[in-house]
C-alpha angles and dihedrals in degrees: 000000000000117000133195117261132226098183130101110270126242088244092059091050088050091053091049090053090047091057092049090048091051089053092051091052093047090052092042092237124160093222149312131267118196126187101166113108094220094048090051090050090049094054103032109022089237112139117190142156111257112227137156087291109093120238122184140176121213131195119182126204091262091059099257110154120204137172125208115202143156117265092257091062101044098097090042092052095042090054098046113022119091098221140115099245142005118213123187145193125211105245147314121273097026142140089286126028117253090234090064087063092042092054090059092048091052090051093049090050094051094246107144141156091309094066130117128227143178092229134013091247137332110317120249095261119169093348099315115158126184148129122296119253088244088061090056098047100030098241141058110273119239111256115256103169094090093054092046093048090051090051093049092049094073110066121211122225089261091054091048089052091055092048091050089051089051089051092053095056094039086055092053092049091052092050088056093044092054092043094054099040110108137150112272094032124098130240089240097059094040094047093047093049094048094044095046095046091045092051094048091049091050092049090050088055105038106003097128092056099034129105124162096202087189131134090210107042142024095201146335118354133187129166149118105255091214094305093135128127111334087350087072087075088070105078095197099036122147129238113268106175088257119183115234117240134190109269095030120143109218129199110197136188135199134181141155118201109220116192087334097311124119141197130190129227119173129167138185111226133177129211090226169319092013118232121236091256093048089051091049093052092044091053092049090050091053090050091052092052092046089052089055093050091051092051096052111099134141113262096031124107117254087237091069091066093055091044091054092048093046089053088056091050090051095045091057096037093247102132092105086067095049121109111155148012124281099263151302141242118269136197129107088002122051087229118034135160143293105063131207090236135125087243096058116080095177111138115245109238135184109274096036114124122205141179112230110206119146108170143197118214119194111183094211097039109032138245130311117200136141119188122199129180112234133182124211111234134188092271106022135313139323116216104224096180116062108178116138113276102188124102095236092061091041097052113105120210110246110181107093108046097133094050090045093052094044094048089046091054090051091048092240125109097189094203096313091131114159118251112284118260115234092235105034104027 
């Protein structure tokens, strides 16, 4: 029985390789050597877990595509990588160093001192140590990362489809996260419940055609990562099994990697009712994000978005609550370039996908940040995420935590159903 497919087609991978090959010819390079996991996924469809064992992709000037892996990855690579040949070494560390084998493979493939690379050798991951690529070929390789990043910035229709699918399941996970969050419960139990139920629901719907292809997640995820109460003022906090309390400001996050592609949905919620100061900061945060949306247009530099938002901070005397730029691109990596930052002059172009997430961080009150995933179009932007943004829909009831926990222990809810969500009831 034939099924629909969500994944990137072999033809699209071929076109990606063709563009890289054109660049090699234009620069008169003998080939390309790539060590970065995400670059290898982008050009071959091979998703793997980087460890101390080197993995590399090679493309010579004639278009030959090869993959170099440890023995433990050879069947995995042969089954999933779109390349002409997979070579392997036994193990690292071993009697001989893997790069001794790789040097011979480069020579056989015609890749010499005129090659390009993303790194000058395999990075020192998990304790790996080895010679630089320049030691193997006798010269410093030409840098390729900039070209590759530029190529990855513009998403194809197939990539946009995967990101939209990610948005859909991230949205569901956030619905569940908001539904289950109550005073007296912990972020761990609520996040696990929302993530697990969201993943199972997604697998019921699209399981036969779904792959995460992610190092970090096997399915849907939603949680708070410690951004609870005053901890919400730390944008990159870590989960700490914190117990929710009435009056907490919460900054949430939800995502579902789909064939390696990601989206980002973040919301500021309050276990209510919100105080006057919480409401004031929430309203300012919304205004900052709206300012960013209005500034995003094809043909303009990314820096202009951050400049417009910073002007809004300054106008309302909010710079003391500022901590980071407006956002970043997203796709195979959770953070990609370009960045919505005064220091990034990259032109916004149709097909680029960004997170838009200006925040306010009050050390005594908490953090206030929504993040939405947005695509640049020919005439403006397309909002890919669509979760409610207003405070009314993001206020969590907080007056029956003891009854909720007791009824939960007994396995009976007795009518204590959380407030209905406007999209899922």
